[in-house]
MMTF fields as JSON, N, C-alpha, C and O atoms, coordinates in Angstrom:
{
  "mmtfVersion": "1.0.0",
  "mmtfProducer": "UNKNOWN",
  "numBonds": 435,
  "numAtoms": 436,
  "numGroups": 109,
  "numChains": 1,
  "numModels": 1,
  "chainsPerModel": [1],
  "groupsPerChain": [109],
  "chainIdList": ["A"],
  "bondAtomList": [4, 2, 8, 6, 12, 10, 16, 14, 20, 18, 24, 22, 28, 26, 32, 30, 36, 34, 40, 38, 44, 42, 48, 46, 52, 50, 56, 54, 60, 58, 64, 62, 68, 66, 72, 70, 76, 74, 80, 78, 84, 82, 88, 86, 92, 90, 96, 94, 100, 98, 104, 102, 108, 106, 112, 110, 116, 114, 120, 118, 124, 122, 128, 126, 132, 130, 136, 134, 140, 138, 144, 142, 148, 146, 152, 150, 156, 154, 160, 158, 164, 162, 168, 166, 172, 170, 176, 174, 180, 178, 184, 182, 188, 186, 192, 190, 196, 194, 200, 198, 204, 202, 208, 206, 212, 210, 216, 214, 220, 218, 224, 222, 228, 226, 232, 230, 236, 234, 240, 238, 244, 242, 248, 246, 252, 250, 256, 254, 260, 258, 264, 262, 268, 266, 272, 270, 276, 274, 280, 278, 284, 282, 288, 286, 292, 290, 296, 294, 300, 298, 304, 302, 308, 306, 312, 310, 316, 314, 320, 318, 324, 322, 328, 326, 332, 330, 336, 334, 340, 338, 344, 342, 348, 346, 352, 350, 356, 354, 360, 358, 364, 362, 368, 366, 372, 370, 376, 374, 380, 378, 384, 382, 388, 386, 392, 390, 396, 394, 400, 398, 404, 402, 408, 406, 412, 410, 416, 414, 420, 418, 424, 422, 428, 426, 432, 430],
  "bondOrderList": [1, 1, 1, 1, 1, 1, 1, 1, 1, 1, 1, 1, 1, 1, 1, 1, 1, 1, 1, 1, 1, 1, 1, 1, 1, 1, 1, 1, 1, 1, 1, 1, 1, 1, 1, 1, 1, 1, 1, 1, 1, 1, 1, 1, 1, 1, 1, 1, 1, 1, 1, 1, 1, 1, 1, 1, 1, 1, 1, 1, 1, 1, 1, 1, 1, 1, 1, 1, 1, 1, 1, 1, 1, 1, 1, 1, 1, 1, 1, 1, 1, 1, 1, 1, 1, 1, 1, 1, 1, 1, 1, 1, 1, 1, 1, 1, 1, 1, 1, 1, 1, 1, 1, 1, 1, 1, 1, 1],
  "groupList": [{"groupName": "MET", "atomNameList": ["N", "CA", "C", "O"], "elementList": ["N", "C", "C", "O"], "formalChargeList": [0, 0, 0, 0], "bondAtomList": [1, 0, 2, 1, 3, 2], "bondOrderList": [1, 1, 2], "singleLetterCode": "M", "chemCompType": "L-PEPTIDE LINKING"}, {"groupName": "GLU", "atomNameList": ["N", "CA", "C", "O"], "elementList": ["N", "C", "C", "O"], "formalChargeList": [0, 0, 0, 0], "bondAtomList": [1, 0, 2, 1, 3, 2], "bondOrderList": [1, 1, 2], "singleLetterCode": "E", "chemCompType": "L-PEPTIDE LINKING"}, {"groupName": "THR", "atomNameList": ["N", "CA", "C", "O"], "elementList": ["N", "C", "C", "O"], "formalChargeList": [0, 0, 0, 0], "bondAtomList": [1, 0, 2, 1, 3, 2], "bondOrderList": [1, 1, 2], "singleLetterCode": "T", "chemCompType": "L-PEPTIDE LINKING"}, {"groupName": "VAL", "atomNameList": ["N", "CA", "C", "O"], "elementList": ["N", "C", "C", "O"], "formalChargeList": [0, 0, 0, 0], "bondAtomList": [1, 0, 2, 1, 3, 2], "bondOrderList": [1, 1, 2], "singleLetterCode": "V", "chemCompType": "L-PEPTIDE LINKING"}, {"groupName": "LEU", "atomNameList": ["N", "CA", "C", "O"], "elementList": ["N", "C", "C", "O"], "formalChargeList": [0, 0, 0, 0], "bondAtomList": [1, 0, 2, 1, 3, 2], "bondOrderList": [1, 1, 2], "singleLetterCode": "L", "chemCompType": "L-PEPTIDE LINKING"}, {"groupName": "HIS", "atomNameList": ["N", "CA", "C", "O"], "elementList": ["N", "C", "C", "O"], "formalChargeList": [0, 0, 0, 0], "bondAtomList": [1, 0, 2, 1, 3, 2], "bondOrderList": [1, 1, 2], "singleLetterCode": "H", "chemCompType": "L-PEPTIDE LINKING"}, {"groupName": "ILE", "atomNameList": ["N", "CA", "C", "O"], "elementList": ["N", "C", "C", "O"], "formalChargeList": [0, 0, 0, 0], "bondAtomList": [1, 0, 2, 1, 3, 2], "bondOrderList": [1, 1, 2], "singleLetterCode": "I", "chemCompType": "L-PEPTIDE LINKING"}, {"groupName": "ALA", "atomNameList": ["N", "CA", "C", "O"], "elementList": ["N", "C", "C", "O"], "formalChargeList": [0, 0, 0, 0], "bondAtomList": [1, 0, 2, 1, 3, 2], "bondOrderList": [1, 1, 2], "singleLetterCode": "A", "chemCompType": "L-PEPTIDE LINKING"}, {"groupName": "PHE", "atomNameList": ["N", "CA", "C", "O"], "elementList": ["N", "C", "C", "O"], "formalChargeList": [0, 0, 0, 0], "bondAtomList": [1, 0, 2, 1, 3, 2], "bondOrderList": [1, 1, 2], "singleLetterCode": "F", "chemCompType": "L-PEPTIDE LINKING"}, {"groupName": "CYS", "atomNameList": ["N", "CA", "C", "O"], "elementList": ["N", "C", "C", "O"], "formalChargeList": [0, 0, 0, 0], "bondAtomList": [1, 0, 2, 1, 3, 2], "bondOrderList": [1, 1, 2], "singleLetterCode": "C", "chemCompType": "L-PEPTIDE LINKING"}, {"groupName": "GLN", "atomNameList": ["N", "CA", "C", "O"], "elementList": ["N", "C", "C", "O"], "formalChargeList": [0, 0, 0, 0], "bondAtomList": [1, 0, 2, 1, 3, 2], "bondOrderList": [1, 1, 2], "singleLetterCode": "Q", "chemCompType": "L-PEPTIDE LINKING"}, {"groupName": "ARG", "atomNameList": ["N", "CA", "C", "O"], "elementList": ["N", "C", "C", "O"], "formalChargeList": [0, 0, 0, 0], "bondAtomList": [1, 0, 2, 1, 3, 2], "bondOrderList": [1, 1, 2], "singleLetterCode": "R", "chemCompType": "L-PEPTIDE LINKING"}, {"groupName": "SER", "atomNameList": ["N", "CA", "C", "O"], "elementList": ["N", "C", "C", "O"], "formalChargeList": [0, 0, 0, 0], "bondAtomList": [1, 0, 2, 1, 3, 2], "bondOrderList": [1, 1, 2], "singleLetterCode": "S", "chemCompType": "L-PEPTIDE LINKING"}, {"groupName": "GLY", "atomNameList": ["N", "CA", "C", "O"], "elementList": ["N", "C", "C", "O"], "formalChargeList": [0, 0, 0, 0], "bondAtomList": [1, 0, 2, 1, 3, 2], "bondOrderList": [1, 1, 2], "singleLetterCode": "G", "chemCompType": "PEPTIDE LINKING"}, {"groupName": "ASP", "atomNameList": ["N", "CA", "C", "O"], "elementList": ["N", "C", "C", "O"], "formalChargeList": [0, 0, 0, 0], "bondAtomList": [1, 0, 2, 1, 3, 2], "bondOrderList": [1, 1, 2], "singleLetterCode": "D", "chemCompType": "L-PEPTIDE LINKING"}, {"groupName": "ASN", "atomNameList": ["N", "CA", "C", "O"], "elementList": ["N", "C", "C", "O"], "formalChargeList": [0, 0, 0, 0], "bondAtomList": [1, 0, 2, 1, 3, 2], "bondOrderList": [1, 1, 2], "singleLetterCode": "N", "chemCompType": "L-PEPTIDE LINKING"}, {"groupName": "TYR", "atomNameList": ["N", "CA", "C", "O"], "elementList": ["N", "C", "C", "O"], "formalChargeList": [0, 0, 0, 0], "bondAtomList": [1, 0, 2, 1, 3, 2], "bondOrderList": [1, 1, 2], "singleLetterCode": "Y", "chemCompType": "L-PEPTIDE LINKING"}, {"groupName": "LYS", "atomNameList": ["N", "CA", "C", "O"], "elementList": ["N", "C", "C", "O"], "formalChargeList": [0, 0, 0, 0], "bondAtomList": [1, 0, 2, 1, 3, 2], "bondOrderList": [1, 1, 2], "singleLetterCode": "K", "chemCompType": "L-PEPTIDE LINKING"}, {"groupName": "PRO", "atomNameList": ["N", "CA", "C", "O"], "elementList": ["N", "C", "C", "O"], "formalChargeList": [0, 0, 0, 0], "bondAtomList": [1, 0, 2, 1, 3, 2], "bondOrderList": [1, 1, 2], "singleLetterCode": "P", "chemCompType": "L-PEPTIDE LINKING"}],
  "groupTypeList": [0, 1, 2, 3, 4, 4, 3, 4, 5, 4, 4, 6, 7, 6, 8, 4, 3, 9, 8, 6, 4, 0, 10, 11, 12, 1, 13, 13, 7, 4, 14, 13, 4, 13, 13, 13, 12, 13, 7, 12, 12, 8, 4, 12, 7, 11, 13, 2, 13, 15, 8, 4, 2, 11, 2, 2, 7, 6, 4, 7, 2, 4, 8, 8, 6, 2, 12, 6, 12, 4, 12, 6, 16, 16, 17, 15, 7, 1, 11, 17, 2, 13, 12, 6, 6, 1, 1, 7, 18, 7, 7, 1, 10, 12, 7, 18, 7, 3, 18, 14, 3, 18, 7, 3, 18, 2, 7, 1, 17],
  "groupIdList": [1, 2, 3, 4, 5, 6, 7, 8, 9, 10, 11, 12, 13, 14, 15, 16, 17, 18, 19, 20, 21, 22, 23, 24, 25, 26, 27, 28, 29, 30, 31, 32, 33, 34, 35, 36, 37, 38, 39, 40, 41, 42, 43, 44, 45, 46, 47, 48, 49, 50, 51, 52, 53, 54, 55, 56, 57, 58, 59, 60, 61, 62, 63, 64, 65, 66, 67, 68, 69, 70, 71, 72, 73, 74, 75, 76, 77, 78, 79, 80, 81, 82, 83, 84, 85, 86, 87, 88, 89, 90, 91, 92, 93, 94, 95, 96, 97, 98, 99, 100, 101, 102, 103, 104, 105, 106, 107, 108, 109],
  "secStructList": [7, 2, 2, 2, 2, 2, 2, 2, 2, 2, 2, 2, 2, 2, 2, 2, 2, 2, 2, 2, 2, 6, 1, 7, 1, 1, 1, 7, 6, 6, 6, 6, 6, 1, 7, 6, 6, 6, 7, 7, 6, 6, 6, 1, 2, 2, 2, 2, 2, 2, 2, 2, 2, 2, 2, 2, 2, 2, 2, 2, 2, 2, 2, 2, 2, 2, 2, 2, 2, 2, 2, 2, 2, 2, 2, 2, 1, 7, 7, 7, 7, 1, 7, 2, 2, 2, 2, 1, 7, 7, 7, 7, 7, 7, 7, 7, 7, 7, 7, 7, 7, 7, 7, 7, 7, 7, 7, 7, 7],
  "xCoordList": [-21.372, -20.109, -19.504, -18.831, -19.622, -19.253, -20.151, -19.668, -21.424, -22.419, -22.009, -21.42, -22.266, -21.834, -20.62, -20.596, -19.665, -18.188, -18.302, -17.61, -18.96, -19.122, -19.924, -19.36, -21.189, -21.944, -21.299, -21.579, -20.471, -19.733, -18.495, -18.123, -18.022, -16.856, -17.492, -16.972, -18.704, -19.223, -19.761, -19.459, -20.523, -20.632, -19.48, -19.639, -18.17, -16.981, -16.786, -16.663, -16.742, -16.207, -17.214, -16.866, -18.309, -19.394, -18.961, -18.815, -18.848, -18.552, -17.225, -17.015, -16.367, -15.041, -15.172, -14.729, -15.875, -16.019, -16.632, -16.125, -17.753, -18.296, -17.587, -17.754, -16.577, -15.792, -14.538, -13.842, -14.222, -13.265, -13.913, -13.396, -15.031, -15.556, -15.81, -15.878, -16.001, -16.504, -15.321, -15.51, -14.052, -13.043, -12.558, -12.785, -12.057, -11.495, -9.712, -9.061, -9.278, -7.951, -7.355, -6.149, -7.803, -7.23, -7.249, -6.383, -8.067, -8.013, -9.206, -9.271, -10.086, -11.416, -12.239, -13.143, -12.262, -13.227, -14.797, -14.799, -15.923, -17.068, -17.162, -17.505, -16.864, -16.502, -18.355, -18.601, -19.336, -20.567, -20.933, -21.498, -20.646, -21.185, -20.151, -20.503, -18.944, -18.045, -18.309, -19.059, -17.687, -18.043, -17.206, -16.882, -16.796, -15.986, -16.41, -15.659, -17.775, -18.677, -18.429, -19.1, -17.278, -17.137, -17.919, -17.989, -18.477, -19.4, -18.523, -17.857, -18.474, -17.703, -16.629, -16.82, -15.414, -14.164, -14.396, -13.71, -15.509, -16.009, -16.286, -15.768, -17.133, -17.703, -16.918, -17.358, -15.71, -15.122, -14.008, -13.676, -13.431, -12.797, -11.776, -11.708, -10.912, -9.958, -10.45, -9.936, -11.718, -11.997, -12.904, -13.346, -13.384, -14.294, -13.042, -13.226, -12.151, -10.814, -10.407, -10.229, -10.286, -9.478, -10.516, -10.132, -11.785, -12.645, -12.729, -12.683, -12.863, -12.79, -11.256, -11.053, -10.503, -9.297, -9.039, -8.397, -9.522, -9.512, -10.408, -9.973, -11.463, -12.472, -12.182, -12.55, -11.479, -11.201, -10.019, -9.989, -9.205, -8.07, -8.561, -8.146, -9.519, -10.458, -10.856, -10.706, -11.667, -12.445, -11.544, -11.628, -10.381, -9.232, -8.744, -8.688, -8.351, -7.844, -8.486, -8.041, -10.173, -11.103, -11.433, -11.74, -11.429, -11.392, -10.122, -10.415, -9.079, -7.919, -8.041, -7.744, -8.501, -8.765, -9.827, -9.487, -11.11, -12.007, -11.763, -12.39, -10.858, -10.164, -9.163, -9.106, -8.508, -7.518, -8.2, -7.873, -9.21, -10.177, -10.873, -10.824, -11.495, -12.345, -11.376, -11.723, -10.221, -9.174, -8.718, -8.521, -8.527, -8.167, -9.407, -9.252, -10.417, -11.684, -12.004, -12.468, -11.69, -12.158, -11.128, -11.391, -9.833, -8.66, -8.711, -8.306, -9.393, -9.526, -10.86, -10.91, -11.957, -13.228, -13.185, -12.568, -13.918, -14.295, -14.276, -14.968, -13.653, -13.807, -15.211, -15.519, -15.946, -17.035, -16.797, -15.792, -18.065, -17.541, -18.123, -19.015, -17.323, -17.651, -18.866, -19.396, -19.28, -20.002, -21.416, -21.317, -22.525, -23.723, -23.7, -24.491, -22.688, -22.808, -21.706, -21.747, -21.024, -20.039, -20.914, -20.621, -21.886, -22.746, -23.872, -24.133, -24.473, -25.265, -25.037, -23.859, -25.911, -25.455, -25.613, -26.562, -24.561, -24.503, -25.607, -25.997, -26.194, -27.389, -27.004, -26.1, -27.591, -27.407, -27.824, -28.921, -26.56, -27.134, -27.506, -26.689, -28.539, -29.118, -29.863, -30.179, -30.105, -30.599, -32.134, -32.802, -32.658, -33.889, -34.888, -34.764, -35.764, -36.992, -37.702, -37.989, -37.916, -38.571, -40.045, -40.242, -41.019, -42.404, -42.822, -42.167, -43.671, -44.227, -45.038, -46.172, -44.387, -45.168, -45.41, -44.405, -46.57, -47.013, -46.34, -46.546, -45.586, -44.962, -45.646, -46.849, -45.365, -46.336, -46.008, -44.883, -47.119, -46.911, -46.313, -46.629, -45.403, -44.818, -45.232, -45.253, -45.547, -46.078, -44.836, -44.099, -44.694, -43.609, -44.072, -45.146, -43.298, -43.887, -42.829, -42.965],
  "yCoordList": [-12.806, -13.048, -11.479, -11.252, -10.716, -9.265, -8.632, -8.009, -8.848, -8.489, -9.202, -8.591, -10.253, -11.203, -10.652, -10.201, -10.648, -10.36, -8.919, -8.616, -7.978, -6.674, -6.939, -6.707, -7.409, -7.384, -8.007, -7.466, -9.046, -9.84, -8.879, -8.962, -8.104, -6.818, -6.04, -5.737, -5.575, -4.537, -5.087, -4.39, -6.261, -6.774, -7.114, -7.106, -7.446, -7.787, -6.172, -5.937, -5.083, -4.028, -3.53, -3.122, -3.723, -3.398, -4.115, -3.435, -5.196, -6.112, -5.862, -5.823, -5.702, -5.286, -4.06, -4.009, -2.973, -1.633, -1.87, -1.394, -2.674, -2.829, -3.511, -3.23, -4.668, -5.221, -4.645, -5.108, -3.496, -2.56, -1.846, -1.918, -1.099, -0.004, -0.755, -0.033, -2.275, -2.935, -2.971, -2.86, -3.134, -3.37, -2.05, -0.967, -2.001, -0.899, -0.852, -1.887, 0.097, 0.036, -0.356, -0.585, -0.48, -0.795, -2.512, -3.086, -3.147, -4.58, -5.077, -6.238, -4.113, -4.406, -4.538, -3.702, -5.242, -5.036, -5.68, -6.637, -5.083, -5.543, -5.713, -6.81, -4.645, -4.93, -5.351, -6.144, -4.517, -4.951, -6.414, -7.01, -6.997, -8.768, -9.335, -10.416, -9.048, -10.232, -10.023, -9.2, -10.759, -10.82, -11.459, -12.605, -11.062, -11.391, -12.703, -13.497, -12.692, -13.579, -15.223, -16.167, -15.203, -16.689, -17.482, -18.71, -16.637, -17.343, -18.147, -19.08, -17.87, -18.759, -17.984, -16.828, -18.68, -18.14, -17.075, -16.113, -17.631, -16.901, -15.605, -14.764, -15.126, -14.013, -13.24, -12.146, -13.747, -13.011, -12.037, -12.274, -11.059, -9.944, -10.517, -10.043, -11.485, -11.915, -12.751, -12.758, -13.638, -14.459, -13.681, -14.328, -12.365, -11.683, -10.829, -10.661, -10.445, -9.656, -10.72, -10.451, -11.959, -13.051, -13.176, -12.925, -13.528, -13.44, -12.364, -12.539, -11.207, -9.787, -9.797, -9.361, -10.182, -9.803, -10.841, -10.541, -12.214, -13.33, -12.727, -12.51, -12.456, -12.391, -11.129, -11.111, -9.726, -8.885, -9.114, -8.549, -10.035, -10.358, -11.277, -11.048, -12.313, -12.939, -12.29, -12.637, -10.834, -10.03, -9.462, -9.419, -8.866, -8.0, -8.664, -8.104, -9.962, -10.804, -11.067, -11.126, -11.26, -11.441, -10.129, -10.2, -9.164, -7.871, -7.525, -6.672, -7.813, -7.618, -8.667, -8.339, -9.957, -11.032, -10.297, -10.016, -10.081, -9.553, -8.032, -7.751, -7.183, -6.008, -6.471, -5.956, -7.416, -7.82, -8.467, -8.133, -9.456, -10.035, -9.004, -9.069, -8.093, -7.079, -6.314, -6.094, -5.984, -5.329, -6.233, -5.674, -7.465, -7.967, -8.434, -8.528, -8.664, -8.835, -7.331, -7.391, -6.246, -5.1, -4.758, -4.032, -5.201, -5.162, -5.906, -5.526, -7.203, -8.044, -7.73, -8.169, -6.965, -6.873, -5.88, -4.816, -6.341, -5.417, -3.861, -3.424, -3.109, -1.905, -1.361, -1.695, -0.547, 0.128, 1.707, 2.382, 2.126, 3.499, 4.302, 3.902, 5.502, 6.215, 7.112, 7.475, 7.452, 8.281, 7.959, 7.064, 8.369, 8.195, 8.65, 8.24, 9.587, 10.541, 9.353, 9.358, 8.652, 7.632, 6.423, 5.772, 6.062, 4.981, 5.307, 4.455, 6.386, 6.942, 6.536, 6.463, 6.325, 6.202, 7.341, 8.093, 7.595, 9.129, 8.991, 8.09, 10.231, 10.752, 11.665, 12.484, 11.572, 12.287, 13.486, 13.774, 14.45, 15.829, 16.305, 16.244, 16.736, 17.452, 18.848, 19.001, 19.854, 20.939, 20.773, 19.812, 21.621, 21.316, 21.837, 22.823, 20.978, 21.094, 22.303, 22.621, 22.929, 24.378, 24.079, 23.452, 24.347, 24.03, 24.873, 25.883, 24.537, 25.302, 26.446, 26.352, 27.643, 28.678, 29.699, 30.073, 30.099, 30.623, 31.953, 32.756, 32.251, 33.785, 34.939, 34.895, 35.675, 37.123, 38.067, 38.348, 38.471, 39.266, 40.385, 40.692, 41.137, 42.502, 43.477, 43.283, 44.52, 45.712, 46.538, 47.261, 46.405, 47.284, 48.599, 48.733, 49.464, 50.745, 51.176, 52.221],
  "zCoordList": [0.164, 1.235, 1.316, 2.321, 0.655, 1.158, 2.315, 3.261, 2.143, 3.117, 4.41, 5.302, 4.486, 5.734, 6.257, 7.402, 5.558, 6.45, 6.793, 7.765, 6.285, 6.704, 8.219, 9.288, 8.13, 9.042, 10.171, 11.241, 10.24, 10.979, 11.612, 12.783, 10.775, 11.253, 12.051, 13.125, 11.707, 12.43, 13.877, 14.846, 14.111, 15.407, 16.424, 17.644, 15.71, 16.47, 16.802, 18.005, 15.96, 16.539, 17.971, 19.079, 17.492, 18.488, 20.086, 21.102, 20.041, 21.126, 21.746, 22.958, 20.818, 21.231, 22.104, 23.252, 21.43, 22.216, 23.927, 24.943, 23.843, 24.976, 26.131, 27.318, 25.528, 26.335, 26.738, 27.642, 25.966, 26.57, 27.57, 28.684, 27.433, 28.332, 29.567, 30.561, 29.815, 30.894, 31.88, 33.092, 31.318, 31.952, 32.901, 32.362, 33.959, 34.786, 34.636, 34.5, 34.673, 34.327, 35.891, 35.803, 37.129, 38.126, 38.142, 38.802, 37.537, 37.144, 38.147, 38.552, 38.478, 39.196, 38.139, 38.157, 37.268, 36.16, 36.794, 37.568, 36.393, 36.767, 38.368, 38.808, 39.255, 40.533, 41.263, 42.172, 40.486, 41.161, 40.979, 41.896, 39.877, 39.652, 40.312, 40.782, 40.565, 41.341, 42.827, 43.353, 43.277, 44.839, 45.82, 45.508, 46.847, 47.838, 48.719, 49.287, 48.663, 49.164, 48.955, 49.373, 48.194, 47.795, 46.701, 46.654, 45.858, 44.937, 43.917, 44.366, 42.629, 42.02, 41.306, 40.929, 41.109, 40.704, 39.177, 38.831, 38.55, 37.242, 37.561, 36.827, 38.681, 38.886, 39.933, 40.286, 40.498, 41.289, 40.709, 39.548, 41.299, 40.56, 39.733, 38.599, 40.052, 39.204, 38.107, 36.988, 38.549, 37.23, 36.447, 35.496, 36.537, 35.703, 34.881, 33.676, 35.309, 34.746, 33.662, 32.474, 34.229, 33.134, 32.056, 30.913, 32.235, 31.376, 30.262, 29.044, 30.96, 29.845, 29.2, 28.066, 29.795, 28.994, 28.019, 27.013, 28.213, 27.038, 26.09, 24.959, 26.344, 25.267, 24.659, 23.484, 25.174, 24.776, 23.452, 22.359, 23.952, 23.292, 21.803, 20.667, 22.197, 20.93, 20.153, 18.982, 20.53, 19.546, 18.786, 17.558, 19.628, 18.865, 17.708, 16.614, 17.929, 16.963, 15.626, 14.48, 16.374, 14.932, 14.29, 13.1, 14.743, 14.267, 13.441, 12.603, 13.394, 12.676, 11.463, 10.314, 11.801, 10.866, 9.687, 8.538, 10.254, 9.464, 8.682, 7.66, 9.249, 8.51, 7.275, 6.158, 7.706, 6.721, 5.464, 4.325, 5.737, 4.815, 3.921, 2.693, 4.566, 3.988, 2.882, 1.722, 3.402, 2.497, 1.376, 0.297, 1.442, 0.415, -0.547, -1.764, -0.019, -0.729, -1.757, -2.896, -1.149, -1.999, -2.838, -3.796, -2.635, -3.401, -4.78, -5.879, -4.368, -5.602, -6.476, -7.625, -5.942, -6.434, -7.484, -7.445, -8.454, -9.686, -9.476, -8.557, -10.132, -10.007, -10.734, -11.878, -9.968, -10.081, -10.524, -10.301, -11.25, -11.757, -10.267, -9.518, -10.15, -9.278, -9.257, -8.208, -10.453, -10.798, -11.432, -12.271, -11.291, -11.979, -13.379, -14.229, -13.609, -14.987, -15.931, -17.161, -15.372, -16.15, -16.449, -17.452, -15.753, -16.012, -17.082, -17.931, -17.066, -17.699, -19.462, -19.81, -20.347, -21.721, -22.324, -22.102, -23.256, -23.973, -24.647, -25.39, -24.228, -25.354, -26.465, -26.3, -27.487, -28.801, -28.415, -27.936, -28.727, -28.507, -29.771, -30.69, -29.932, -31.235, -30.712, -29.532, -31.756, -31.648, -30.975, -31.358, -30.057, -29.427, -30.642, -31.368, -30.61, -31.794, -31.246, -30.092, -32.499, -32.664, -32.902, -33.943, -32.257, -32.513, -33.988, -34.244, -34.73, -35.754, -35.437, -34.967, -35.724, -35.181, -36.486, -37.091, -36.877, -38.053, -38.127, -37.217, -39.083, -39.334, -38.911, -39.169, -38.5, -38.185, -39.375, -39.787, -39.814, -41.241, -40.693, -39.544, -41.377, -41.117, -42.178, -43.394, -41.538, -42.351, -43.089, -42.417, -44.254, -44.953, -45.506, -46.091, -45.314, -45.82, -46.803, -47.438]
}
């Protein structure tokens, strides 16, 4: 569930950025696609602007819903340790093994 919600959130964010960038501040969104040649009202300057505005509003709403859902999910999720050291089992600490080395005879005078 977490992965699906996170992927959906990222896709919505990408589409939201794309739709915002397609809009123009003067209201002539996607001028090249629309036409004054009497095509359809969907691709006219006004129809395209309305379509982009509505889609942006819907995507923004979905973005907020998924953001809140993810925050609630992670708030209620089981706490995991933040470090590998905390997860590793405690090893018994003992003195390092010294290999059997024959004693070197010393010359006494």
